[in-house]
VOKOLZA-709259 format. One record per residue (C-alpha): residue number from 0; z, y, x; residue in three letters. Coordinates in steps of 0.001 Angstrom, whole numbers, plus 500000, padded with zeros to 6 digits. Last residue first. Layout:
<pts>
pt seq->NUM&Z->Z&Y->Y&X->X&type->ala
...
</pts>
This chain:
<pts>
pt seq->396&Z->236881&Y->464149&X->903152&type->arg
pt seq->395&Z->237756&Y->461130&X->900957&type->ile
pt seq->394&Z->236820&Y->458690&X->903718&type->val
pt seq->393&Z->238912&Y->460492&X->906337&type->asn
pt seq->392&Z->241987&Y->460353&X->904110&type->ala
pt seq->391&Z->241383&Y->456663&X->903245&type->leu
pt seq->390&Z->241510&Y->455432&X->906835&type->asn
pt seq->389&Z->244263&Y->452871&X->906207&type->phe
pt seq->388&Z->242666&Y->452380&X->902789&type->ile
pt seq->387&Z->239432&Y->451209&X->904465&type->pro
pt seq->386&Z->241323&Y->448405&X->906285&type->leu
pt seq->385&Z->243048&Y->447151&X->903109&type->tyr
pt seq->384&Z->240680&Y->444247&X->902376&type->met
pt seq->383&Z->240641&Y->443188&X->906038&type->val
pt seq->382&Z->244444&Y->443187&X->906108&type->ile
pt seq->381&Z->244626&Y->441059&X->902945&type->ile
pt seq->380&Z->242120&Y->438507&X->904260&type->val
pt seq->379&Z->243883&Y->438305&X->907635&type->ser
pt seq->378&Z->247276&Y->437806&X->905953&type->gly
pt seq->377&Z->245950&Y->434974&X->903798&type->val
pt seq->376&Z->244422&Y->433184&X->906800&type->ile
pt seq->375&Z->247243&Y->433864&X->909256&type->leu
pt seq->374&Z->249994&Y->433023&X->906762&type->gly
pt seq->373&Z->248316&Y->429783&X->905741&type->met
pt seq->372&Z->247854&Y->428798&X->909392&type->val
pt seq->371&Z->251523&Y->429537&X->910123&type->leu
pt seq->370&Z->252653&Y->427569&X->907073&type->met
pt seq->369&Z->250437&Y->424689&X->908186&type->leu
pt seq->368&Z->252030&Y->424713&X->911634&type->leu
pt seq->367&Z->255489&Y->424987&X->910099&type->pro
pt seq->366&Z->254811&Y->421831&X->908028&type->glu
pt seq->365&Z->253014&Y->419848&X->910736&type->ile
pt seq->364&Z->255879&Y->419725&X->913239&type->leu
pt seq->363&Z->258650&Y->418644&X->910842&type->ala
pt seq->362&Z->256221&Y->416272&X->909137&type->thr
pt seq->361&Z->255383&Y->414625&X->912468&type->ala
pt seq->360&Z->259079&Y->414298&X->913330&type->thr
pt seq->359&Z->259913&Y->412822&X->909909&type->glu
pt seq->358&Z->256978&Y->410430&X->910215&type->leu
pt seq->357&Z->258132&Y->409475&X->913708&type->arg
pt seq->356&Z->261656&Y->408706&X->912486&type->asp
pt seq->355&Z->260351&Y->406600&X->909593&type->glu
pt seq->354&Z->257987&Y->404786&X->911925&type->leu
pt seq->353&Z->260824&Y->403980&X->914307&type->ile
pt seq->352&Z->262721&Y->402392&X->911407&type->glu
pt seq->351&Z->259609&Y->400401&X->910488&type->glu
pt seq->350&Z->259305&Y->399462&X->914157&type->tyr
pt seq->349&Z->262771&Y->397897&X->914238&type->tyr
pt seq->348&Z->262352&Y->396164&X->910863&type->gln
pt seq->347&Z->259080&Y->394565&X->911996&type->ala
pt seq->346&Z->260565&Y->393539&X->915347&type->ala
pt seq->345&Z->263563&Y->391933&X->913625&type->glu
pt seq->344&Z->261207&Y->390034&X->911310&type->val
pt seq->343&Z->259204&Y->388980&X->914368&type->leu
pt seq->342&Z->262439&Y->387725&X->915959&type->met
pt seq->341&Z->263182&Y->385630&X->912884&type->lys
pt seq->340&Z->259723&Y->384014&X->912944&type->glu
pt seq->339&Z->259848&Y->383413&X->916705&type->leu
pt seq->338&Z->263139&Y->381501&X->916560&type->ala
pt seq->337&Z->262484&Y->378776&X->919133&type->gly
pt seq->336&Z->264714&Y->380514&X->921680&type->ser
pt seq->335&Z->261993&Y->380943&X->924325&type->ser
pt seq->334&Z->259397&Y->382016&X->921761&type->glu
pt seq->333&Z->261715&Y->384517&X->920079&type->gly
pt seq->332&Z->262784&Y->386007&X->923402&type->val
pt seq->331&Z->259148&Y->386485&X->924409&type->glu
pt seq->330&Z->258355&Y->388015&X->921018&type->val
pt seq->329&Z->261163&Y->390530&X->921508&type->met
pt seq->328&Z->259975&Y->391256&X->925056&type->arg
pt seq->327&Z->256417&Y->391925&X->923879&type->val
pt seq->326&Z->257702&Y->394143&X->921042&type->val
pt seq->325&Z->259649&Y->396269&X->923526&type->thr
pt seq->324&Z->256861&Y->396340&X->926122&type->ser
pt seq->323&Z->254666&Y->398264&X->923712&type->pro
pt seq->322&Z->251422&Y->396588&X->922580&type->phe
pt seq->321&Z->247954&Y->397648&X->923732&type->ala
pt seq->320&Z->248084&Y->396332&X->927301&type->lys
pt seq->319&Z->245962&Y->393357&X->926080&type->thr
pt seq->318&Z->247565&Y->391111&X->928705&type->gln
pt seq->317&Z->251091&Y->391734&X->927374&type->arg
pt seq->316&Z->250181&Y->390478&X->923890&type->leu
pt seq->315&Z->248717&Y->387311&X->925391&type->ala
pt seq->314&Z->251848&Y->386878&X->927524&type->glu
pt seq->313&Z->254088&Y->387181&X->924456&type->ala
pt seq->312&Z->251921&Y->384733&X->922477&type->leu
pt seq->311&Z->251921&Y->382092&X->925212&type->ala
pt seq->310&Z->248529&Y->381272&X->926716&type->val
pt seq->309&Z->247010&Y->377911&X->925753&type->gly
pt seq->308&Z->243333&Y->378846&X->925402&type->glu
pt seq->307&Z->243804&Y->379270&X->921640&type->thr
pt seq->306&Z->246608&Y->381728&X->922427&type->val
pt seq->305&Z->244196&Y->383776&X->924553&type->arg
pt seq->304&Z->241601&Y->383777&X->921752&type->leu
pt seq->303&Z->244249&Y->384842&X->919219&type->ser
pt seq->302&Z->245345&Y->387707&X->921501&type->val
pt seq->301&Z->241748&Y->388926&X->921914&type->val
pt seq->300&Z->241361&Y->388965&X->918114&type->asn
pt seq->299&Z->244663&Y->390839&X->917875&type->leu
pt seq->298&Z->243276&Y->393573&X->920124&type->his
pt seq->297&Z->240169&Y->393815&X->917912&type->ala
pt seq->296&Z->242343&Y->394093&X->914788&type->ala
pt seq->295&Z->244367&Y->396717&X->916642&type->tyr
pt seq->294&Z->241289&Y->398898&X->917048&type->val
pt seq->293&Z->239988&Y->398095&X->913546&type->arg
pt seq->292&Z->243098&Y->399525&X->911853&type->asn
pt seq->291&Z->243070&Y->398216&X->908301&type->arg
pt seq->290&Z->244713&Y->394963&X->909316&type->leu
pt seq->289&Z->244485&Y->392095&X->906798&type->thr
pt seq->288&Z->241744&Y->390263&X->908697&type->glu
pt seq->287&Z->243705&Y->390286&X->911948&type->gln
pt seq->286&Z->246739&Y->388905&X->910145&type->thr
pt seq->285&Z->244645&Y->385920&X->909043&type->thr
pt seq->284&Z->243433&Y->385369&X->912593&type->arg
pt seq->283&Z->246942&Y->385573&X->914063&type->leu
pt seq->282&Z->248372&Y->383259&X->911394&type->ala
pt seq->281&Z->245577&Y->380747&X->912009&type->asp
pt seq->280&Z->246388&Y->380764&X->915734&type->val
pt seq->279&Z->250139&Y->380431&X->915054&type->leu
pt seq->278&Z->249831&Y->377568&X->912541&type->ala
pt seq->277&Z->250914&Y->378462&X->909004&type->thr
pt seq->276&Z->254259&Y->377010&X->907880&type->gly
pt seq->275&Z->255336&Y->379652&X->905354&type->ala
pt seq->274&Z->257706&Y->381133&X->907956&type->thr
pt seq->273&Z->254740&Y->381500&X->910293&type->leu
pt seq->272&Z->252746&Y->383388&X->907651&type->leu
pt seq->271&Z->255540&Y->385789&X->906662&type->ala
pt seq->270&Z->256545&Y->386419&X->910298&type->ser
pt seq->269&Z->252929&Y->387084&X->911286&type->leu
pt seq->268&Z->252446&Y->389566&X->908438&type->ser
pt seq->267&Z->255653&Y->391519&X->909195&type->arg
pt seq->266&Z->254978&Y->391658&X->912942&type->ala
pt seq->265&Z->251376&Y->392776&X->912447&type->ile
pt seq->264&Z->252374&Y->395322&X->909801&type->arg
pt seq->263&Z->255082&Y->396868&X->911995&type->ala
pt seq->262&Z->252724&Y->396893&X->914998&type->ile
pt seq->261&Z->249946&Y->398634&X->913040&type->ala
pt seq->260&Z->252250&Y->401260&X->911516&type->ile
pt seq->259&Z->253820&Y->402031&X->914916&type->thr
pt seq->258&Z->250424&Y->402430&X->916573&type->gln
pt seq->257&Z->249164&Y->404685&X->913780&type->glu
pt seq->256&Z->252260&Y->406919&X->914075&type->val
pt seq->255&Z->251870&Y->407226&X->917846&type->ala
pt seq->254&Z->248184&Y->408130&X->917465&type->gly
pt seq->253&Z->248842&Y->410634&X->914665&type->leu
pt seq->252&Z->250888&Y->412869&X->916956&type->ile
pt seq->251&Z->248499&Y->413446&X->919884&type->pro
pt seq->250&Z->245314&Y->411914&X->918386&type->ala
pt seq->249&Z->243858&Y->409164&X->920588&type->arg
pt seq->248&Z->244636&Y->406290&X->918190&type->ala
pt seq->247&Z->243262&Y->408266&X->915231&type->lys
pt seq->246&Z->239964&Y->408845&X->917025&type->trp
pt seq->245&Z->239721&Y->405130&X->917825&type->lys
pt seq->244&Z->240405&Y->404313&X->914156&type->asp
pt seq->243&Z->237580&Y->406644&X->913130&type->ile
pt seq->242&Z->235177&Y->404979&X->915586&type->arg
pt seq->241&Z->236067&Y->401492&X->914320&type->thr
pt seq->240&Z->235622&Y->402522&X->910695&type->arg
pt seq->239&Z->232237&Y->404067&X->911475&type->gly
pt seq->238&Z->230973&Y->401068&X->913427&type->gln
pt seq->237&Z->232050&Y->398650&X->910683&type->glu
pt seq->236&Z->230322&Y->400759&X->908043&type->thr
pt seq->235&Z->232243&Y->402328&X->905155&type->ala
pt seq->234&Z->233033&Y->405413&X->907268&type->ser
pt seq->233&Z->229292&Y->406142&X->907501&type->trp
pt seq->232&Z->228681&Y->405983&X->903752&type->gln
pt seq->231&Z->231824&Y->407943&X->902939&type->arg
pt seq->230&Z->231016&Y->410599&X->905582&type->trp
pt seq->229&Z->227425&Y->410960&X->904379&type->val
pt seq->228&Z->228618&Y->411377&X->900777&type->tyr
pt seq->227&Z->231329&Y->413884&X->901785&type->trp
pt seq->226&Z->228796&Y->415885&X->903802&type->leu
pt seq->225&Z->226442&Y->415987&X->900811&type->ala
pt seq->224&Z->229257&Y->416959&X->898439&type->ala
pt seq->223&Z->230370&Y->419719&X->900827&type->gly
pt seq->222&Z->226812&Y->421074&X->901095&type->leu
pt seq->221&Z->226434&Y->420989&X->897326&type->leu
pt seq->220&Z->229770&Y->422756&X->896864&type->ser
pt seq->219&Z->228918&Y->425270&X->899595&type->phe
pt seq->218&Z->225683&Y->426173&X->897781&type->leu
pt seq->217&Z->227368&Y->426225&X->894354&type->pro
pt seq->216&Z->230061&Y->428576&X->895785&type->ile
pt seq->215&Z->227592&Y->430754&X->897731&type->leu
pt seq->214&Z->225481&Y->431837&X->894790&type->val
pt seq->213&Z->228198&Y->433005&X->892387&type->pro
pt seq->212&Z->230201&Y->434076&X->895502&type->met
pt seq->211&Z->227613&Y->436623&X->896599&type->asn
pt seq->210&Z->229749&Y->439652&X->895720&type->gln
pt seq->209&Z->232834&Y->438151&X->897402&type->ala
pt seq->208&Z->230882&Y->437345&X->900591&type->phe
pt seq->207&Z->229471&Y->440858&X->900690&type->asp
pt seq->206&Z->233020&Y->442182&X->900259&type->leu
pt seq->205&Z->234250&Y->440110&X->903224&type->leu
pt seq->204&Z->231385&Y->441237&X->905465&type->leu
pt seq->203&Z->231912&Y->444877&X->904456&type->lys
pt seq->202&Z->235628&Y->444587&X->905187&type->thr
pt seq->201&Z->235031&Y->443023&X->908609&type->pro
pt seq->200&Z->232474&Y->445729&X->909515&type->gly
pt seq->199&Z->234571&Y->448725&X->908441&type->pro
pt seq->198&Z->233168&Y->450565&X->905405&type->leu
pt seq->197&Z->230633&Y->453368&X->905614&type->ala
pt seq->196&Z->231339&Y->456262&X->903299&type->ala
pt seq->195&Z->230445&Y->457479&X->899805&type->asp
pt seq->194&Z->233434&Y->455858&X->898188&type->phe
pt seq->193&Z->232841&Y->454781&X->894567&type->ser
pt seq->192&Z->231756&Y->451285&X->895699&type->ala
pt seq->191&Z->235115&Y->450921&X->897440&type->tyr
pt seq->190&Z->236974&Y->450778&X->894117&type->met
pt seq->189&Z->234555&Y->448347&X->892446&type->ala
pt seq->188&Z->234598&Y->445968&X->895423&type->val
pt seq->187&Z->238394&Y->446247&X->895629&type->phe
pt seq->186&Z->238638&Y->445208&X->891991&type->arg
pt seq->185&Z->236270&Y->442273&X->892583&type->pro
pt seq->184&Z->238500&Y->441085&X->895494&type->met
pt seq->183&Z->241685&Y->440673&X->893473&type->val
pt seq->182&Z->240501&Y->438275&X->890757&type->phe
pt seq->181&Z->238186&Y->435573&X->892123&type->gly
pt seq->180&Z->238413&Y->436112&X->895881&type->phe
pt seq->179&Z->242171&Y->436559&X->896030&type->leu
pt seq->178&Z->242910&Y->433994&X->893296&type->ala
pt seq->177&Z->240667&Y->431394&X->894973&type->ala
pt seq->176&Z->242326&Y->432129&X->898329&type->leu
pt seq->175&Z->245750&Y->431554&X->896792&type->ile
pt seq->174&Z->244596&Y->428331&X->895066&type->leu
pt seq->173&Z->243090&Y->426952&X->898298&type->val
pt seq->172&Z->246289&Y->427723&X->900226&type->leu
pt seq->171&Z->248421&Y->426074&X->897521&type->val
pt seq->170&Z->246278&Y->422923&X->897771&type->val
pt seq->169&Z->246725&Y->422898&X->901553&type->leu
pt seq->168&Z->250504&Y->423279&X->901152&type->leu
pt seq->167&Z->250630&Y->420373&X->898685&type->phe
pt seq->166&Z->248679&Y->418189&X->901109&type->ile
pt seq->165&Z->251228&Y->418996&X->903832&type->pro
pt seq->164&Z->254045&Y->418141&X->901360&type->tyr
pt seq->163&Z->252670&Y->414774&X->900214&type->ala
pt seq->162&Z->251734&Y->413272&X->903593&type->met
pt seq->161&Z->255259&Y->412198&X->904577&type->ala
pt seq->160&Z->255867&Y->410873&X->901068&type->arg
pt seq->159&Z->252675&Y->408815&X->901262&type->asn
pt seq->158&Z->253722&Y->407241&X->904587&type->ile
pt seq->157&Z->257143&Y->406334&X->903222&type->lys
pt seq->156&Z->255524&Y->404921&X->900086&type->arg
pt seq->155&Z->253233&Y->402765&X->902249&type->gln
pt seq->154&Z->256233&Y->401244&X->904045&type->leu
pt seq->153&Z->257930&Y->400464&X->900730&type->leu
pt seq->152&Z->254703&Y->398875&X->899489&type->met
pt seq->151&Z->254553&Y->396718&X->902612&type->gln
pt seq->150&Z->258180&Y->395678&X->902097&type->arg
pt seq->149&Z->257511&Y->394671&X->898506&type->arg
pt seq->148&Z->254395&Y->392739&X->899546&type->leu
pt seq->147&Z->256339&Y->390763&X->902185&type->tyr
pt seq->146&Z->259036&Y->389873&X->899647&type->asp
pt seq->145&Z->256361&Y->388672&X->897235&type->gln
pt seq->144&Z->254741&Y->386671&X->900043&type->tyr
pt seq->143&Z->258077&Y->384936&X->900643&type->arg
pt seq->142&Z->258276&Y->384106&X->896936&type->thr
pt seq->141&Z->254670&Y->382908&X->897076&type->leu
pt seq->140&Z->255587&Y->380336&X->899734&type->val
pt seq->139&Z->258690&Y->379134&X->897881&type->ala
pt seq->138&Z->256805&Y->378776&X->894581&type->val
pt seq->137&Z->253849&Y->376936&X->896114&type->leu
pt seq->136&Z->256010&Y->374112&X->897430&type->asp
pt seq->135&Z->253598&Y->371151&X->897608&type->gly
pt seq->134&Z->253268&Y->371499&X->901389&type->thr
pt seq->133&Z->249462&Y->371619&X->901356&type->lys
pt seq->132&Z->249199&Y->373712&X->898183&type->glu
pt seq->131&Z->251849&Y->376109&X->899473&type->gly
pt seq->130&Z->249957&Y->376538&X->902752&type->thr
pt seq->129&Z->246741&Y->377262&X->900877&type->lys
pt seq->128&Z->248575&Y->379776&X->898666&type->val
pt seq->127&Z->249984&Y->381554&X->901735&type->ala
pt seq->126&Z->246524&Y->381710&X->903329&type->ser
pt seq->125&Z->245091&Y->383182&X->900131&type->ile
pt seq->124&Z->247863&Y->385789&X->900002&type->tyr
pt seq->123&Z->247384&Y->386733&X->903653&type->leu
pt seq->122&Z->243609&Y->386923&X->903217&type->pro
pt seq->121&Z->243991&Y->389549&X->900438&type->asp
pt seq->120&Z->243654&Y->388672&X->896763&type->phe
pt seq->119&Z->242245&Y->391569&X->894713&type->val
pt seq->118&Z->239161&Y->392770&X->896602&type->asp
pt seq->117&Z->238820&Y->389262&X->898097&type->pro
pt seq->116&Z->237912&Y->387798&X->894675&type->his
pt seq->115&Z->236223&Y->384427&X->895356&type->gln
pt seq->114&Z->239134&Y->383515&X->897651&type->ala
pt seq->113&Z->241402&Y->383409&X->894577&type->cys
pt seq->112&Z->239503&Y->380445&X->893116&type->ala
pt seq->111&Z->239562&Y->378582&X->896429&type->glu
pt seq->110&Z->243311&Y->379217&X->896861&type->ser
pt seq->109&Z->243993&Y->378018&X->893309&type->leu
pt seq->108&Z->242151&Y->374761&X->893967&type->met
pt seq->107&Z->238985&Y->374196&X->891980&type->lys
pt seq->106&Z->238801&Y->371725&X->889100&type->gly
pt seq->105&Z->236931&Y->373549&X->886340&type->glu
pt seq->104&Z->240242&Y->374810&X->884909&type->his
pt seq->103&Z->241017&Y->376333&X->888312&type->val
pt seq->102&Z->237700&Y->378239&X->888187&type->ala
pt seq->101&Z->238322&Y->379389&X->884605&type->gln
pt seq->100&Z->241821&Y->380600&X->885461&type->his
pt seq->99&Z->240489&Y->382508&X->888478&type->val
pt seq->98&Z->237800&Y->384147&X->886334&type->his
pt seq->97&Z->240412&Y->385133&X->883718&type->ala
pt seq->96&Z->242654&Y->386433&X->886505&type->leu
pt seq->95&Z->239844&Y->388707&X->887681&type->val
pt seq->94&Z->239292&Y->390063&X->884181&type->gln
pt seq->93&Z->243011&Y->390715&X->883684&type->gly
pt seq->92&Z->243259&Y->392491&X->887031&type->leu
pt seq->91&Z->240510&Y->394935&X->886082&type->glu
pt seq->90&Z->241742&Y->395382&X->882518&type->asn
pt seq->89&Z->245253&Y->396480&X->883502&type->arg
pt seq->88&Z->246944&Y->397649&X->880270&type->glu
pt seq->87&Z->245415&Y->394737&X->878357&type->pro
pt seq->86&Z->247078&Y->392145&X->880651&type->arg
pt seq->85&Z->246604&Y->388645&X->879223&type->asp
pt seq->84&Z->246134&Y->386766&X->882515&type->leu
pt seq->83&Z->249817&Y->385806&X->882856&type->ser
pt seq->82&Z->250030&Y->383108&X->880175&type->leu
pt seq->81&Z->246813&Y->381305&X->881155&type->ala
pt seq->80&Z->247657&Y->381595&X->884857&type->leu
pt seq->79&Z->251035&Y->379924&X->884307&type->ala
pt seq->78&Z->249357&Y->377176&X->882263&type->asp
pt seq->77&Z->246800&Y->376450&X->885006&type->leu
pt seq->76&Z->249382&Y->376548&X->887797&type->val
pt seq->75&Z->251599&Y->374134&X->885895&type->thr
pt seq->74&Z->254736&Y->375303&X->884144&type->leu
pt seq->73&Z->258190&Y->374290&X->885412&type->gly
pt seq->72&Z->260191&Y->377457&X->884735&type->ala
pt seq->71&Z->259852&Y->378312&X->888420&type->arg
pt seq->70&Z->256086&Y->378470&X->887922&type->met
pt seq->69&Z->256487&Y->380873&X->884985&type->leu
pt seq->68&Z->258776&Y->383136&X->886994&type->ala
pt seq->67&Z->256370&Y->383023&X->889941&type->leu
pt seq->66&Z->253424&Y->384090&X->887749&type->phe
pt seq->65&Z->255475&Y->386948&X->886302&type->glu
pt seq->64&Z->256451&Y->388191&X->889770&type->gln
pt seq->63&Z->252860&Y->387789&X->890993&type->asn
pt seq->62&Z->251592&Y->389868&X->888075&type->tyr
pt seq->61&Z->254163&Y->392609&X->888716&type->leu
pt seq->60&Z->253297&Y->392756&X->892418&type->leu
pt seq->59&Z->249576&Y->392860&X->891579&type->phe
pt seq->58&Z->250070&Y->395830&X->889272&type->ala
pt seq->57&Z->252210&Y->397649&X->891859&type->glu
pt seq->56&Z->249712&Y->396927&X->894632&type->ser
pt seq->55&Z->246991&Y->398584&X->892591&type->ser
pt seq->54&Z->243873&Y->396635&X->891634&type->val
pt seq->53&Z->240868&Y->398218&X->893273&type->arg
pt seq->52&Z->238329&Y->400292&X->891383&type->lys
pt seq->51&Z->234810&Y->399340&X->892325&type->arg
pt seq->50&Z->233189&Y->401828&X->894629&type->arg
pt seq->49&Z->231526&Y->405101&X->893789&type->phe
pt seq->48&Z->229257&Y->405721&X->896754&type->val
pt seq->47&Z->226807&Y->403277&X->895247&type->ser
pt seq->46&Z->225101&Y->400820&X->897533&type->pro
pt seq->45&Z->227214&Y->397954&X->896093&type->ser
pt seq->44&Z->228006&Y->395013&X->898355&type->ser
pt seq->43&Z->229184&Y->391984&X->896400&type->his
pt seq->42&Z->231996&Y->390232&X->898238&type->arg
pt seq->41&Z->232254&Y->387235&X->900503&type->ile
pt seq->40&Z->235418&Y->386327&X->902402&type->ala
pt seq->39&Z->236667&Y->383912&X->905081&type->arg
pt seq->38&Z->233542&Y->381837&X->905705&type->val
pt seq->37&Z->233768&Y->379533&X->908717&type->arg
pt seq->36&Z->230494&Y->379674&X->910614&type->leu
pt seq->35&Z->228485&Y->376675&X->911832&type->gly
pt seq->34&Z->225139&Y->378116&X->910766&type->arg
pt seq->33&Z->225109&Y->375853&X->907714&type->gly
pt seq->32&Z->228424&Y->377411&X->906714&type->glu
pt seq->31&Z->226635&Y->380767&X->906543&type->leu
pt seq->30&Z->223875&Y->379393&X->904288&type->lys
pt seq->29&Z->226334&Y->377563&X->902044&type->leu
pt seq->28&Z->228403&Y->380740&X->901588&type->arg
pt seq->27&Z->225249&Y->382785&X->900940&type->leu
pt seq->26&Z->224241&Y->380395&X->898162&type->glu
pt seq->25&Z->227742&Y->380571&X->896664&type->glu
pt seq->24&Z->227702&Y->384378&X->896700&type->ala
pt seq->23&Z->224486&Y->384388&X->894704&type->ser
pt seq->22&Z->220746&Y->385053&X->895085&type->val
pt seq->21&Z->221257&Y->386273&X->898627&type->ala
pt seq->20&Z->220764&Y->389405&X->900727&type->asp
pt seq->19&Z->222967&Y->389836&X->903795&type->glu
pt seq->18&Z->225678&Y->392170&X->905052&type->asp
pt seq->17&Z->227967&Y->391739&X->908050&type->gly
pt seq->16&Z->231433&Y->391070&X->909381&type->arg
pt seq->15&Z->232332&Y->388905&X->912367&type->thr
pt seq->14&Z->235695&Y->387437&X->913380&type->val
pt seq->13&Z->235588&Y->385686&X->916760&type->val
pt seq->12&Z->237457&Y->382360&X->916920&type->gly
pt seq->11&Z->235196&Y->380469&X->919332&type->asn
pt seq->10&Z->233622&Y->378498&X->916476&type->glu
pt seq->9&Z->232789&Y->381682&X->914593&type->ser
pt seq->8&Z->234889&Y->383163&X->911778&type->leu
pt seq->7&Z->233118&Y->384886&X->908927&type->val
pt seq->6&Z->233530&Y->388041&X->906838&type->thr
pt seq->5&Z->230789&Y->388774&X->904323&type->tyr
pt seq->4&Z->229171&Y->391686&X->902513&type->ser
pt seq->3&Z->226682&Y->390710&X->899806&type->phe
pt seq->2&Z->223354&Y->392232&X->898755&type->lys
pt seq->1&Z->221696&Y->391460&X->895439&type->pro
pt seq->0&Z->217999&Y->390421&X->895295&type->met
</pts>
């Protein structure tokens, strides 16, 4: 019997994730709804470490742009889907759109059809579509989502650019060490083998490692693959993801960056949902589901519960003690002036600018640190290799 992963919302507003066996996703949905739970997402859970390839944000952005253009031209949802699903260069997205088109053709709402594919359509998109279906202005709602997606992609590009150079330096370090041990070290082994003298301890240890590389490399590769598999399996669990996010939050430099990313995404998501006409509590819960950071998702769950009890959003954020006073004050001003959506946009832009500064600072600190580590490692290997040459006169005698 296949296994499915699900995300549900209890009556008191708590989001719960789990896995359960079922004949089909529809059967599991009925079973969960029978328990009084509100189903937000159900996906097939594969035990394989190689997960299904996700549709890229760029591909989805292009599809949504085409779909919007067709809708603006006056086509129905069904006709717009039929014209936009033919995407031979993106088979994964094309297959999903074909399923969505079939479901809409059978009489389902677009939001219901999209909800069957949570790996492609995130909760924010589904919520936006539901709002558009209720108000009868799907084009306006999806246009705002398109703007949100563009800004999220821009934010992700900034993060990727900040990570690119440190990753490049690590790759260079691996290549240098591979060249040293694969081409330079064998020549030193042959040269020192002709000396009838004891070699220094560090040099002997390094040469023994070089001679045993044909055995050690496969061994280390298998060990690394096993550790990678265990890490992937553990990090895929709810407990593992939560623990990793807690580690990130406590890291000296990474913690501040993670906090800024989370707050910028929360503010951007909430502003997009509230502008589309989504109720505040529903907007908070939908934003919670879209967050990758489990720590801030838990904080946002507490905020949504407080708001459900009648507490103002700014006060609920203040009570968690997880959000900076700046964002709390901005939300407070937005609530008092009746312009919460606009103030959240301002907050998102403010923290995105802070994020850019913090990424530049983090990169400026990490780059010299990595250069220092590279120099120490490569320099130590070279010094250890040349130790016997420093005492070459005594060895020859």
